[in-house]
All heavy atoms as TSV, in Angstrom:
chain	resi	resn	atom	element	x	y	z
A	1	MET	N	N	86.882	83.461	71.830
A	1	MET	CA	C	86.239	84.697	72.326
A	1	MET	C	C	84.866	84.307	72.919
A	1	MET	O	O	84.211	83.418	72.440
A	1	MET	CB	C	86.049	85.694	71.160
A	1	MET	CG	C	85.503	87.005	71.631
A	1	MET	SD	S	85.266	88.233	70.373
A	1	MET	CE	C	86.894	88.509	69.834
A	2	SER	N	N	84.561	85.021	73.943
A	2	SER	CA	C	83.282	84.779	74.615
A	2	SER	C	C	82.098	85.148	73.774
A	2	SER	O	O	82.187	85.962	72.881
A	2	SER	CB	C	83.278	85.635	75.908
A	2	SER	OG	O	82.015	85.667	76.426
A	3	ASP	N	N	80.942	84.573	74.043
A	3	ASP	CA	C	79.718	84.917	73.333
A	3	ASP	C	C	79.022	86.118	73.972
A	3	ASP	O	O	78.088	86.639	73.419
A	3	ASP	CB	C	78.752	83.728	73.325
A	3	ASP	CG	C	79.266	82.644	72.389
A	3	ASP	OD1	O	80.022	82.938	71.485
A	3	ASP	OD2	O	78.900	81.478	72.653
A	4	TYR	N	N	79.457	86.535	75.151
A	4	TYR	CA	C	78.812	87.672	75.861
A	4	TYR	C	C	79.377	88.965	75.315
A	4	TYR	O	O	80.593	89.202	75.388
A	4	TYR	CB	C	79.009	87.583	77.338
A	4	TYR	CG	C	78.329	88.714	78.051
A	4	TYR	CD1	C	76.946	88.753	78.180
A	4	TYR	CD2	C	79.044	89.756	78.554
A	4	TYR	CE1	C	76.315	89.816	78.808
A	4	TYR	CE2	C	78.410	90.844	79.158
A	4	TYR	CZ	C	77.066	90.850	79.291
A	4	TYR	OH	O	76.475	91.913	79.901
A	5	LYS	N	N	78.517	89.818	74.781
A	5	LYS	CA	C	78.949	91.106	74.252
A	5	LYS	C	C	78.235	92.236	74.964
A	5	LYS	O	O	77.067	92.095	75.418
A	5	LYS	CB	C	78.641	91.202	72.759
A	5	LYS	CG	C	79.189	90.054	71.949
A	5	LYS	CD	C	80.409	90.478	71.214
A	5	LYS	CE	C	80.843	89.333	70.343
A	5	LYS	NZ	N	82.228	89.390	70.026
A	6	THR	N	N	78.892	93.368	75.118
A	6	THR	CA	C	78.224	94.548	75.644
A	6	THR	C	C	77.289	95.120	74.627
A	6	THR	O	O	77.263	94.694	73.469
A	6	THR	CB	C	79.287	95.628	76.015
A	6	THR	OG1	O	79.918	96.082	74.830
A	6	THR	CG2	C	80.302	95.102	77.029
A	7	ALA	N	N	76.563	96.156	75.011
A	7	ALA	CA	C	75.623	96.825	74.092
A	7	ALA	C	C	76.382	97.419	72.890
A	7	ALA	O	O	75.793	97.568	71.813
A	7	ALA	CB	C	74.828	97.886	74.833
A	8	THR	N	N	77.635	97.695	73.034
A	8	THR	CA	C	78.403	98.282	71.926
A	8	THR	C	C	79.031	97.188	71.070
A	8	THR	O	O	79.698	97.497	70.081
A	8	THR	CB	C	79.537	99.193	72.472
A	8	THR	OG1	O	80.385	98.455	73.348
A	8	THR	CG2	C	78.964	100.408	73.195
A	9	GLY	N	N	78.822	95.948	71.410
A	9	GLY	CA	C	79.355	94.835	70.620
A	9	GLY	C	C	80.729	94.360	71.035
A	9	GLY	O	O	81.301	93.503	70.433
A	10	HIS	N	N	81.261	94.881	72.130
A	10	HIS	CA	C	82.552	94.512	72.615
A	10	HIS	C	C	82.417	93.339	73.621
A	10	HIS	O	O	81.530	93.352	74.428
A	10	HIS	CB	C	83.289	95.664	73.252
A	10	HIS	CG	C	83.563	96.792	72.263
A	10	HIS	ND1	N	84.538	96.675	71.316
A	10	HIS	CD2	C	82.952	97.936	72.082
A	10	HIS	CE1	C	84.524	97.765	70.614
A	10	HIS	NE2	N	83.573	98.558	71.057
A	11	ASP	N	N	83.321	92.395	73.510
A	11	ASP	CA	C	83.371	91.307	74.478
A	11	ASP	C	C	83.789	91.862	75.821
A	11	ASP	O	O	84.812	92.485	75.928
A	11	ASP	CB	C	84.362	90.227	73.991
A	11	ASP	CG	C	84.317	88.972	74.777
A	11	ASP	OD1	O	83.994	89.046	75.978
A	11	ASP	OD2	O	84.564	87.917	74.231
A	12	SER	N	N	82.985	91.670	76.858
A	12	SER	CA	C	83.314	92.232	78.152
A	12	SER	C	C	84.021	91.234	79.069
A	12	SER	O	O	84.335	91.567	80.189
A	12	SER	CB	C	82.032	92.742	78.813
A	12	SER	OG	O	81.201	91.620	79.097
A	13	GLU	N	N	84.313	90.048	78.608
A	13	GLU	CA	C	84.925	89.061	79.458
A	13	GLU	C	C	86.428	88.840	79.163
A	13	GLU	O	O	87.092	88.211	79.949
A	13	GLU	CB	C	84.177	87.717	79.313
A	13	GLU	CG	C	82.782	87.819	79.881
A	13	GLU	CD	C	82.047	86.485	79.826
A	13	GLU	OE1	O	82.624	85.479	79.428
A	13	GLU	OE2	O	80.858	86.503	80.172
A	14	ILE	N	N	86.902	89.399	78.069
A	14	ILE	CA	C	88.337	89.370	77.775
A	14	ILE	C	C	88.765	90.693	77.215
A	14	ILE	O	O	88.008	91.377	76.553
A	14	ILE	CB	C	88.732	88.214	76.796
A	14	ILE	CG1	C	88.132	88.439	75.436
A	14	ILE	CG2	C	88.390	86.863	77.351
A	14	ILE	CD1	C	88.756	87.582	74.365
A	15	VAL	N	N	90.013	91.048	77.550
A	15	VAL	CA	C	90.573	92.267	76.986
A	15	VAL	C	C	91.320	91.838	75.748
A	15	VAL	O	O	92.352	91.183	75.784
A	15	VAL	CB	C	91.520	92.936	77.987
A	15	VAL	CG1	C	92.170	94.196	77.356
A	15	VAL	CG2	C	90.813	93.293	79.276
A	16	GLU	N	N	90.764	92.213	74.611
A	16	GLU	CA	C	91.326	91.854	73.292
A	16	GLU	C	C	92.128	92.989	72.756
A	16	GLU	O	O	91.636	94.094	72.612
A	16	GLU	CB	C	90.172	91.512	72.308
A	16	GLU	CG	C	90.599	91.104	70.920
A	16	GLU	CD	C	91.482	89.859	70.989
A	16	GLU	OE1	O	91.019	88.826	71.446
A	16	GLU	OE2	O	92.633	89.949	70.492
A	17	ILE	N	N	93.410	92.735	72.467
A	17	ILE	CA	C	94.263	93.824	71.996
A	17	ILE	C	C	94.712	93.638	70.542
A	17	ILE	O	O	95.510	94.407	70.031
A	17	ILE	CB	C	95.527	94.004	72.908
A	17	ILE	CG1	C	96.317	92.713	72.997
A	17	ILE	CG2	C	95.080	94.468	74.295
A	17	ILE	CD1	C	97.642	92.899	73.723
A	18	ALA	N	N	94.173	92.651	69.838
A	18	ALA	CA	C	94.524	92.430	68.442
A	18	ALA	C	C	93.691	93.279	67.540
A	18	ALA	O	O	94.109	93.555	66.404
A	18	ALA	CB	C	94.362	90.955	68.073
A	19	ASP	N	N	92.519	93.795	67.975
A	19	ASP	CA	C	91.626	94.528	67.144
A	19	ASP	C	C	91.649	95.990	67.623
A	19	ASP	O	O	91.426	96.300	68.825
A	19	ASP	CB	C	90.219	93.936	67.304
A	19	ASP	CG	C	89.130	94.691	66.562
A	19	ASP	OD1	O	89.043	95.929	66.677
A	19	ASP	OD2	O	88.334	94.066	65.870
A	20	GLY	N	N	91.865	96.926	66.696
A	20	GLY	CA	C	92.001	98.332	67.054
A	20	GLY	C	C	90.760	98.868	67.741
A	20	GLY	O	O	90.878	99.672	68.674
A	21	ASN	N	N	89.562	98.441	67.347
A	21	ASN	CA	C	88.342	98.922	67.994
A	21	ASN	C	C	88.260	98.417	69.426
A	21	ASN	O	O	87.837	99.127	70.327
A	21	ASN	CB	C	87.102	98.524	67.213
A	21	ASN	CG	C	86.954	99.267	65.903
A	21	ASN	OD1	O	87.334	100.413	65.833
A	21	ASN	ND2	N	86.421	98.584	64.929
A	22	GLN	N	N	88.657	97.184	69.625
A	22	GLN	CA	C	88.676	96.618	70.983
A	22	GLN	C	C	89.701	97.335	71.843
A	22	GLN	O	O	89.398	97.634	73.004
A	22	GLN	CB	C	89.005	95.111	70.935
A	22	GLN	CG	C	87.904	94.278	70.326
A	22	GLN	CD	C	86.794	94.037	71.323
A	22	GLN	OE1	O	86.975	94.001	72.520
A	22	GLN	NE2	N	85.607	93.859	70.799
A	23	VAL	N	N	90.861	97.665	71.317
A	23	VAL	CA	C	91.891	98.349	72.057
A	23	VAL	C	C	91.358	99.683	72.513
A	23	VAL	O	O	91.488	100.068	73.687
A	23	VAL	CB	C	93.186	98.526	71.218
A	23	VAL	CG1	C	94.166	99.443	71.926
A	23	VAL	CG2	C	93.828	97.147	70.985
A	24	ARG	N	N	90.762	100.452	71.589
A	24	ARG	CA	C	90.208	101.744	71.984
A	24	ARG	C	C	89.091	101.619	73.020
A	24	ARG	O	O	89.026	102.411	73.965
A	24	ARG	CB	C	89.636	102.457	70.741
A	24	ARG	CG	C	90.714	103.109	69.878
A	24	ARG	CD	C	90.113	103.967	68.786
A	24	ARG	NE	N	89.449	103.163	67.755
A	24	ARG	CZ	C	90.046	102.541	66.821
A	24	ARG	NH1	N	91.350	102.571	66.685
A	24	ARG	NH2	N	89.386	101.837	65.915
A	25	TYR	N	N	88.245	100.616	72.858
A	25	TYR	CA	C	87.187	100.399	73.877
A	25	TYR	C	C	87.783	100.150	75.275
A	25	TYR	O	O	87.375	100.771	76.218
A	25	TYR	CB	C	86.313	99.200	73.472
A	25	TYR	CG	C	85.403	98.726	74.556
A	25	TYR	CD1	C	84.242	99.426	74.869
A	25	TYR	CD2	C	85.737	97.613	75.350
A	25	TYR	CE1	C	83.416	98.997	75.898
A	25	TYR	CE2	C	84.942	97.167	76.369
A	25	TYR	CZ	C	83.749	97.882	76.665
A	25	TYR	OH	O	82.943	97.465	77.685
A	26	TRP	N	N	88.794	99.256	75.330
A	26	TRP	CA	C	89.340	98.888	76.615
A	26	TRP	C	C	90.168	100.005	77.259
A	26	TRP	O	O	90.117	100.209	78.442
A	26	TRP	CB	C	90.144	97.581	76.520
A	26	TRP	CG	C	89.210	96.420	76.475
A	26	TRP	CD1	C	88.972	95.577	75.431
A	26	TRP	CD2	C	88.382	95.956	77.561
A	26	TRP	NE1	N	88.040	94.644	75.758
A	26	TRP	CE2	C	87.673	94.877	77.053
A	26	TRP	CE3	C	88.183	96.396	78.841
A	26	TRP	CZ2	C	86.754	94.155	77.843
A	26	TRP	CZ3	C	87.270	95.670	79.644
A	26	TRP	CH2	C	86.566	94.572	79.131
A	27	TRP	N	N	90.935	100.750	76.429
A	27	TRP	CA	C	91.762	101.793	77.087
A	27	TRP	C	C	90.838	102.885	77.599
A	27	TRP	O	O	91.106	103.504	78.646
A	27	TRP	CB	C	92.926	102.265	76.244
A	27	TRP	CG	C	92.712	103.447	75.322
A	27	TRP	CD1	C	92.191	104.670	75.652
A	27	TRP	CD2	C	93.095	103.536	73.974
A	27	TRP	NE1	N	92.184	105.493	74.559
A	27	TRP	CE2	C	92.762	104.818	73.512
A	27	TRP	CE3	C	93.669	102.656	73.069
A	27	TRP	CZ2	C	92.978	105.254	72.198
A	27	TRP	CZ3	C	93.928	103.093	71.794
A	27	TRP	CH2	C	93.563	104.338	71.368
A	28	ASP	N	N	89.742	103.130	76.882
A	28	ASP	CA	C	88.768	104.135	77.360
A	28	ASP	C	C	88.059	103.607	78.591
A	28	ASP	O	O	87.901	104.295	79.602
A	28	ASP	CB	C	87.760	104.444	76.250
A	28	ASP	CG	C	86.811	105.535	76.621
A	28	ASP	OD1	O	87.279	106.623	77.070
A	28	ASP	OD2	O	85.570	105.359	76.505
A	29	SER	N	N	87.633	102.361	78.575
A	29	SER	CA	C	86.917	101.734	79.685
A	29	SER	C	C	87.783	101.645	80.959
A	29	SER	O	O	87.313	101.896	82.055
A	29	SER	CB	C	86.479	100.366	79.289
A	29	SER	OG	O	85.843	99.682	80.353
A	30	LEU	N	N	89.053	101.329	80.773
A	30	LEU	CA	C	89.993	101.159	81.913
A	30	LEU	C	C	90.743	102.437	82.244
A	30	LEU	O	O	91.520	102.446	83.203
A	30	LEU	CB	C	90.960	100.035	81.630
A	30	LEU	CG	C	90.320	98.628	81.433
A	30	LEU	CD1	C	91.380	97.655	80.938
A	30	LEU	CD2	C	89.725	98.169	82.756
A	31	GLU	N	N	90.480	103.511	81.469
A	31	GLU	CA	C	91.098	104.783	81.676
A	31	GLU	C	C	92.643	104.704	81.746
A	31	GLU	O	O	93.255	105.082	82.750
A	31	GLU	CB	C	90.539	105.484	82.959
A	31	GLU	CG	C	89.054	105.718	82.849
A	31	GLU	CD	C	88.450	106.322	84.122
A	31	GLU	OE1	O	89.131	106.405	85.137
A	31	GLU	OE2	O	87.303	106.712	84.066
A	32	CYS	N	N	93.192	104.175	80.668
A	32	CYS	CA	C	94.641	104.055	80.582
A	32	CYS	C	C	95.032	104.353	79.152
A	32	CYS	O	O	94.200	104.547	78.297
A	32	CYS	CB	C	95.085	102.663	80.994
A	32	CYS	SG	S	94.503	101.314	79.910
A	33	THR	N	N	96.343	104.319	78.868
A	33	THR	CA	C	96.837	104.524	77.520
A	33	THR	C	C	96.898	103.172	76.835
A	33	THR	O	O	96.842	102.112	77.458
A	33	THR	CB	C	98.222	105.136	77.499
A	33	THR	OG1	O	99.147	104.221	78.049
A	33	THR	CG2	C	98.282	106.450	78.278
A	34	GLU	N	N	97.057	103.205	75.498
A	34	GLU	CA	C	97.171	101.981	74.761
A	34	GLU	C	C	98.411	101.208	75.210
A	34	GLU	O	O	98.367	99.965	75.399
A	34	GLU	CB	C	97.282	102.252	73.260
A	34	GLU	CG	C	97.423	100.975	72.453
A	34	GLU	CD	C	97.468	101.211	70.942
A	34	GLU	OE1	O	97.324	102.412	70.496
A	34	GLU	OE2	O	97.635	100.255	70.193
A	35	ALA	N	N	99.526	101.885	75.456
A	35	ALA	CA	C	100.741	101.263	75.899
A	35	ALA	C	C	100.566	100.553	77.259
A	35	ALA	O	O	101.003	99.431	77.470
A	35	ALA	CB	C	101.897	102.244	75.960
A	36	GLN	N	N	99.877	101.271	78.170
A	36	GLN	CA	C	99.595	100.698	79.492
A	36	GLN	C	C	98.729	99.477	79.392
A	36	GLN	O	O	98.931	98.494	80.085
A	36	GLN	CB	C	98.960	101.751	80.392
A	36	GLN	CG	C	99.862	102.878	80.757
A	36	GLN	CD	C	99.155	104.050	81.408
A	36	GLN	OE1	O	97.967	104.242	81.201
A	36	GLN	NE2	N	99.898	104.850	82.149
A	37	LEU	N	N	97.714	99.562	78.487
A	37	LEU	CA	C	96.813	98.427	78.318
A	37	LEU	C	C	97.596	97.216	77.768
A	37	LEU	O	O	97.488	96.111	78.310
A	37	LEU	CB	C	95.699	98.797	77.313
A	37	LEU	CG	C	94.758	97.691	76.938
A	37	LEU	CD1	C	93.932	97.271	78.144
A	37	LEU	CD2	C	93.855	98.127	75.815
A	38	ARG	N	N	98.385	97.434	76.741
A	38	ARG	CA	C	99.168	96.291	76.163
A	38	ARG	C	C	100.163	95.697	77.162
A	38	ARG	O	O	100.290	94.516	77.265
A	38	ARG	CB	C	99.892	96.747	74.929
A	38	ARG	CG	C	98.946	97.050	73.757
A	38	ARG	CD	C	99.647	97.461	72.489
A	38	ARG	NE	N	98.710	97.785	71.419
A	38	ARG	CZ	C	98.071	96.888	70.686
A	38	ARG	NH1	N	98.246	95.608	70.864
A	38	ARG	NH2	N	97.255	97.260	69.712
A	39	GLU	N	N	100.821	96.583	77.923
A	39	GLU	CA	C	101.737	96.074	78.959
A	39	GLU	C	C	101.032	95.279	80.051
A	39	GLU	O	O	101.478	94.230	80.468
A	39	GLU	CB	C	102.496	97.272	79.598
A	39	GLU	CG	C	103.505	96.845	80.606
A	39	GLU	CD	C	104.283	97.981	81.186
A	39	GLU	OE1	O	104.370	99.046	80.558
A	39	GLU	OE2	O	104.817	97.842	82.329
A	40	SER	N	N	99.846	95.775	80.430
A	40	SER	CA	C	99.082	95.082	81.464
A	40	SER	C	C	98.589	93.699	80.991
A	40	SER	O	O	98.685	92.722	81.716
A	40	SER	CB	C	97.870	95.932	81.845
A	40	SER	OG	O	98.306	97.151	82.385
A	41	VAL	N	N	98.082	93.634	79.754
A	41	VAL	CA	C	97.650	92.383	79.217
A	41	VAL	C	C	98.805	91.374	79.105
A	41	VAL	O	O	98.654	90.214	79.422
A	41	VAL	CB	C	96.936	92.542	77.860
A	41	VAL	CG1	C	96.721	91.204	77.150
A	41	VAL	CG2	C	95.619	93.289	78.044
A	42	GLN	N	N	99.956	91.882	78.700
A	42	GLN	CA	C	101.120	90.993	78.598
A	42	GLN	C	C	101.542	90.492	79.981
A	42	GLN	O	O	101.943	89.344	80.118
A	42	GLN	CB	C	102.279	91.783	77.985
A	42	GLN	CG	C	103.505	90.896	77.711
A	42	GLN	CD	C	104.589	91.659	76.992
A	42	GLN	OE1	O	104.588	92.899	76.887
A	42	GLN	NE2	N	105.576	90.935	76.476
A	43	ALA	N	N	101.383	91.335	81.028
A	43	ALA	CA	C	101.800	90.937	82.365
A	43	ALA	C	C	100.782	89.987	83.060
A	43	ALA	O	O	101.232	89.036	83.731
A	43	ALA	CB	C	101.986	92.167	83.216
A	44	VAL	N	N	99.496	90.249	82.881
A	44	VAL	CA	C	98.510	89.464	83.648
A	44	VAL	C	C	97.464	88.690	82.856
A	44	VAL	O	O	96.636	87.990	83.382
A	44	VAL	CB	C	97.778	90.333	84.658
A	44	VAL	CG1	C	98.754	90.963	85.665
A	44	VAL	CG2	C	96.944	91.430	83.997
A	45	GLY	N	N	97.499	88.836	81.548
A	45	GLY	CA	C	96.513	88.111	80.723
A	45	GLY	C	C	95.344	88.972	80.286
A	45	GLY	O	O	95.346	90.169	80.447
A	46	HIS	N	N	94.328	88.327	79.793
A	46	HIS	CA	C	93.199	89.004	79.163
A	46	HIS	C	C	91.968	89.245	80.024
A	46	HIS	O	O	90.935	89.690	79.555
A	46	HIS	CB	C	92.772	88.219	77.895
A	46	HIS	CG	C	93.816	88.235	76.848
A	46	HIS	ND1	N	93.958	89.245	75.931
A	46	HIS	CD2	C	94.837	87.361	76.595
A	46	HIS	CE1	C	94.936	88.967	75.121
A	46	HIS	NE2	N	95.521	87.836	75.538
A	47	SER	N	N	92.073	88.964	81.328
A	47	SER	CA	C	90.934	89.169	82.212
A	47	SER	C	C	90.819	90.656	82.556
A	47	SER	O	O	91.748	91.293	83.060
A	47	SER	CB	C	91.147	88.421	83.535
A	47	SER	OG	O	90.261	88.851	84.516
A	48	PRO	N	N	89.619	91.241	82.295
A	48	PRO	CA	C	89.440	92.680	82.631
A	48	PRO	C	C	89.716	92.954	84.120
A	48	PRO	O	O	90.318	93.987	84.478
A	48	PRO	CB	C	87.991	92.923	82.305
A	48	PRO	CG	C	87.668	91.946	81.257
A	48	PRO	CD	C	88.466	90.713	81.624
A	49	ALA	N	N	89.233	92.098	84.987
A	49	ALA	CA	C	89.479	92.299	86.436
A	49	ALA	C	C	90.982	92.300	86.795
A	49	ALA	O	O	91.427	93.109	87.584
A	49	ALA	CB	C	88.757	91.214	87.215
A	50	GLU	N	N	91.714	91.366	86.186
A	50	GLU	CA	C	93.169	91.303	86.460
A	50	GLU	C	C	93.882	92.526	85.886
A	50	GLU	O	O	94.776	93.063	86.522
A	50	GLU	CB	C	93.737	89.976	85.920
A	50	GLU	CG	C	93.290	88.754	86.628
A	50	GLU	CD	C	93.676	88.755	88.098
A	50	GLU	OE1	O	94.804	89.191	88.460
A	50	GLU	OE2	O	92.841	88.383	88.946
A	51	VAL	N	N	93.492	92.919	84.692
A	51	VAL	CA	C	94.114	94.086	84.070
A	51	VAL	C	C	93.806	95.348	84.887
A	51	VAL	O	O	94.699	96.136	85.190
A	51	VAL	CB	C	93.641	94.268	82.595
A	51	VAL	CG1	C	94.081	95.597	82.047
A	51	VAL	CG2	C	94.161	93.090	81.747
A	52	ARG	N	N	92.548	95.461	85.333
A	52	ARG	CA	C	92.169	96.610	86.184
A	52	ARG	C	C	92.977	96.629	87.477
A	52	ARG	O	O	93.491	97.692	87.910
A	52	ARG	CB	C	90.687	96.543	86.454
A	52	ARG	CG	C	90.101	97.757	87.114
A	52	ARG	CD	C	88.573	97.680	87.219
A	52	ARG	NE	N	87.961	97.942	85.903
A	52	ARG	CZ	C	87.333	97.056	85.192
A	52	ARG	NH1	N	87.189	95.820	85.586
A	52	ARG	NH2	N	86.779	97.417	84.035
A	53	ARG	N	N	93.106	95.475	88.106
A	53	ARG	CA	C	93.844	95.341	89.358
A	53	ARG	C	C	95.333	95.718	89.117
A	53	ARG	O	O	95.941	96.434	89.925
A	53	ARG	CB	C	93.726	93.928	89.929
A	53	ARG	CG	C	94.196	93.774	91.289
A	53	ARG	CD	C	93.924	92.391	91.937
A	53	ARG	NE	N	93.269	91.378	91.109
A	53	ARG	CZ	C	91.940	91.108	91.129
A	53	ARG	NH1	N	91.121	91.836	91.887
A	53	ARG	NH2	N	91.464	90.178	90.350
A	54	PHE	N	N	95.894	95.225	88.043
A	54	PHE	CA	C	97.315	95.536	87.699
A	54	PHE	C	C	97.522	96.989	87.475
A	54	PHE	O	O	98.442	97.587	88.009
A	54	PHE	CB	C	97.719	94.703	86.466
A	54	PHE	CG	C	99.158	94.851	86.077
A	54	PHE	CD1	C	100.156	94.180	86.777
A	54	PHE	CD2	C	99.519	95.633	85.004
A	54	PHE	CE1	C	101.492	94.304	86.422
A	54	PHE	CE2	C	100.831	95.780	84.641
A	54	PHE	CZ	C	101.823	95.106	85.330
A	55	LEU	N	N	96.629	97.633	86.724
A	55	LEU	CA	C	96.730	99.068	86.456
A	55	LEU	C	C	96.611	99.853	87.777
A	55	LEU	O	O	97.341	100.802	87.974
A	55	LEU	CB	C	95.640	99.549	85.480
A	55	LEU	CG	C	95.855	99.091	84.030
A	55	LEU	CD1	C	94.591	99.334	83.239
A	55	LEU	CD2	C	97.059	99.870	83.441
A	56	LYS	N	N	95.710	99.442	88.654
A	56	LYS	CA	C	95.538	100.135	89.920
A	56	LYS	C	C	96.778	100.028	90.785
A	56	LYS	O	O	97.239	101.020	91.403
A	56	LYS	CB	C	94.316	99.563	90.647
A	56	LYS	CG	C	94.048	100.255	91.961
A	56	LYS	CD	C	92.774	99.694	92.625
A	56	LYS	CE	C	92.531	100.410	93.926
A	56	LYS	NZ	N	91.341	99.896	94.598
A	57	THR	N	N	97.398	98.821	90.798
A	57	THR	CA	C	98.594	98.596	91.587
A	57	THR	C	C	99.708	99.485	91.098
A	57	THR	O	O	100.430	100.128	91.847
A	57	THR	CB	C	99.018	97.133	91.542
A	57	THR	OG1	O	97.983	96.319	92.085
A	57	THR	CG2	C	100.297	96.874	92.296
A	58	LEU	N	N	99.925	99.512	89.774
A	58	LEU	CA	C	100.955	100.366	89.211
A	58	LEU	C	C	100.719	101.830	89.445
A	58	LEU	O	O	101.645	102.587	89.713
A	58	LEU	CB	C	101.146	100.050	87.703
A	58	LEU	CG	C	101.656	98.687	87.350
A	58	LEU	CD1	C	101.775	98.534	85.859
A	58	LEU	CD2	C	103.010	98.411	88.033
A	59	SER	N	N	99.461	102.210	89.372
A	59	SER	CA	C	99.114	103.621	89.625
A	59	SER	C	C	99.398	103.993	91.070
A	59	SER	O	O	99.974	105.073	91.337
A	59	SER	CB	C	97.639	103.862	89.294
A	59	SER	OG	O	97.257	105.169	89.633
A	60	GLN	N	N	99.115	103.122	91.975
A	60	GLN	CA	C	99.373	103.398	93.396
A	60	GLN	C	C	100.894	103.472	93.686
A	60	GLN	O	O	101.325	104.227	94.576
A	60	GLN	CB	C	98.740	102.312	94.267
A	60	GLN	CG	C	97.234	102.389	94.322
A	60	GLN	CD	C	96.619	101.214	95.025
A	60	GLN	OE1	O	97.231	100.151	95.209
A	60	GLN	NE2	N	95.368	101.372	95.464
A	61	ARG	N	N	101.674	102.734	92.934
A	61	ARG	CA	C	103.127	102.787	93.076
A	61	ARG	C	C	103.731	103.977	92.364
A	61	ARG	O	O	104.913	104.220	92.457
A	61	ARG	CB	C	103.763	101.492	92.474
A	61	ARG	CG	C	103.444	100.268	93.261
A	61	ARG	CD	C	104.158	99.113	92.657
A	61	ARG	NE	N	103.778	97.850	93.320
A	61	ARG	CZ	C	104.113	96.659	92.813
A	61	ARG	NH1	N	104.821	96.569	91.721
A	61	ARG	NH2	N	103.726	95.601	93.484
A	62	GLY	N	N	102.917	104.681	91.560
A	62	GLY	CA	C	103.435	105.845	90.852
A	62	GLY	C	C	104.095	105.507	89.522
A	62	GLY	O	O	104.759	106.346	88.908
A	63	VAL	N	N	103.909	104.246	89.067
A	63	VAL	CA	C	104.474	103.822	87.824
A	63	VAL	C	C	103.771	104.408	86.661
A	63	VAL	O	O	104.349	104.872	85.645
A	63	VAL	CB	C	104.558	102.286	87.707
A	63	VAL	CG1	C	105.088	101.832	86.385
A	63	VAL	CG2	C	105.406	101.731	88.833
A	64	PHE	N	N	102.452	104.388	86.692
A	64	PHE	CA	C	101.588	104.916	85.628
A	64	PHE	C	C	100.939	106.205	86.153
A	64	PHE	O	O	100.542	106.351	87.226
A	64	PHE	CB	C	100.468	103.958	85.200
A	64	PHE	CG	C	100.950	102.798	84.409
A	64	PHE	CD1	C	100.188	101.644	84.331
A	64	PHE	CD2	C	102.137	102.794	83.702
A	64	PHE	CE1	C	100.585	100.561	83.575
A	64	PHE	CE2	C	102.556	101.678	82.958
A	64	PHE	CZ	C	101.767	100.575	82.908
């Protein structure tokens, strides 16, 4: 895990889905559901930029 944390204590450089608080933080931050978040991380990894890009692509396709 990265040493860089946001003001709320969440790591902003990786999307962590093993911790419930982190999951809530990221689905709120990325404006998606928990299921969408987990699917995205499984598809593209833990990079917030990649997850955001993946969610946007799926949204544009009408999948999410």
